[in-house]
C-alpha positions as CSV (number, residue, x, y, z in Angstrom):
1,M,0.0,0.1,0.0
2,T,1.1,3.6,-0.8
3,D,1.2,6.2,2.0
4,L,-1.9,7.8,0.7
5,Q,-3.8,4.3,0.8
6,L,-2.6,3.7,4.3
7,T,-3.5,7.2,5.5
8,R,-7.1,6.9,3.8
9,A,-7.6,3.5,5.4
10,R,-6.8,4.7,8.8
11,A,-8.8,7.9,8.3
12,E,-11.9,5.7,7.2
13,Q,-11.4,3.6,10.3
14,G,-11.9,6.8,12.4
15,H,-8.3,7.7,13.4
16,A,-8.3,11.6,14.0
17,E,-4.6,12.1,12.9
18,A,-5.1,10.4,9.8
19,Q,-8.3,12.3,9.1
20,Y,-6.4,15.5,9.8
21,N,-3.6,14.4,7.5
22,L,-5.9,13.5,4.7
23,G,-7.5,16.9,5.2
24,L,-4.2,18.4,4.7
25,M,-3.5,16.6,1.6
26,Y,-6.6,17.7,0.0
27,D,-6.3,21.2,1.3
28,D,-2.9,21.6,-0.4
29,G,-3.1,19.1,-3.2
30,L,-0.4,16.8,-1.8
31,G,-0.6,13.6,-3.6
32,V,-4.3,14.1,-4.4
33,P,-6.1,16.7,-6.6
34,Q,-6.8,19.9,-4.4
35,D,-10.3,19.8,-3.3
36,K,-11.2,22.3,-0.3
37,A,-14.7,20.7,0.3
38,E,-13.1,17.3,0.7
39,A,-10.4,18.8,3.0
40,A,-13.2,20.4,5.1
41,R,-15.0,17.0,5.4
42,W,-11.8,15.3,6.8
43,Y,-11.0,18.2,9.1
44,R,-14.4,18.0,10.4
45,L,-14.2,14.3,11.1
46,A,-11.0,14.8,13.0
47,A,-12.3,18.2,14.7
48,E,-15.2,16.4,16.1
49,Q,-13.0,14.0,17.8
50,G,-11.1,16.8,19.5
51,H,-8.1,17.2,17.1
52,R,-7.2,20.9,17.8
53,W,-5.3,21.5,14.5
54,A,-8.3,20.1,12.6
55,Q,-10.5,22.3,14.6
56,F,-8.4,25.3,13.8
57,N,-8.1,24.5,10.2
58,L,-11.8,24.1,10.1
59,G,-12.3,27.4,11.5
60,V,-10.1,28.9,8.9
61,M,-12.1,27.1,6.2
62,Y,-15.4,28.6,7.6
63,H,-13.6,32.2,8.2
64,Y,-12.7,32.5,4.3
65,G,-15.4,30.1,2.9
66,R,-12.9,27.7,1.6
67,G,-14.7,24.3,0.8
68,V,-17.7,25.5,2.9
69,P,-19.8,28.4,2.9
70,P,-18.4,31.4,4.9
71,D,-19.8,31.3,8.2
72,Q,-18.3,33.7,11.0
73,A,-20.3,32.0,13.9
74,E,-19.1,28.6,12.8
75,A,-15.4,29.7,12.3
76,A,-15.6,31.2,15.9
77,R,-17.0,28.0,17.3
78,W,-14.1,26.0,15.8
79,Y,-11.5,28.4,16.8
80,R,-13.0,28.5,20.5
81,R,-12.7,24.6,20.6
82,A,-9.0,24.8,19.3
83,A,-8.3,27.5,21.9
84,E,-9.7,25.6,24.8
85,Q,-7.1,23.0,24.1
86,G,-4.2,25.6,24.1
87,D,-4.0,26.5,20.5
88,A,-2.5,30.0,20.5
89,P,-3.3,30.9,16.8
90,A,-7.0,29.9,17.6
91,V,-6.9,32.5,20.6
92,S,-5.5,35.2,18.3
93,W,-8.1,34.6,15.6
94,L,-10.8,34.9,18.2
95,R,-9.3,38.1,19.5
96,A,-9.1,39.6,16.0
97,M,-12.6,38.4,15.3
98,A,-13.9,39.9,18.6
99,K,-12.3,43.4,17.7
100,Q,-14.0,43.3,14.4
101,G,-17.3,42.9,16.1
102,H,-18.2,39.2,15.4
103,A,-20.7,38.3,18.0
104,G,-19.9,34.7,18.1
105,A,-16.2,35.6,18.7
106,R,-17.0,38.1,21.5
107,K,-19.3,35.6,23.1
108,C,-16.5,33.0,23.0
109,F,-13.8,35.4,24.0
110,S,-15.6,36.9,26.9
111,R,-16.4,33.4,28.1
112,R,-12.9,32.0,28.0
113,H,-10.4,34.4,27.1
């Protein structure tokens, strides 16, 4: 089996790290055709299992509407989940969103940060 096949098999078995890695591969077009929607799908599976980097990347996807419809509240929700696990970039993004007046970020930021 190739690395891609092994990663996909593990991802399909529910391994969060493999799901995150497959998301990265689709996000950047590494060994697969670039597909932002497919990247978001794999990030979501890993994020729902608590993978903080997947949570942050999924927040970015929603923030900019890459592979998913743009949704600032959803972006803030995923940034918050990553920030709660100590992800410093997620905290920075939440702060920036709160300063720009995004209600979801202000709510998250006032509760946790």
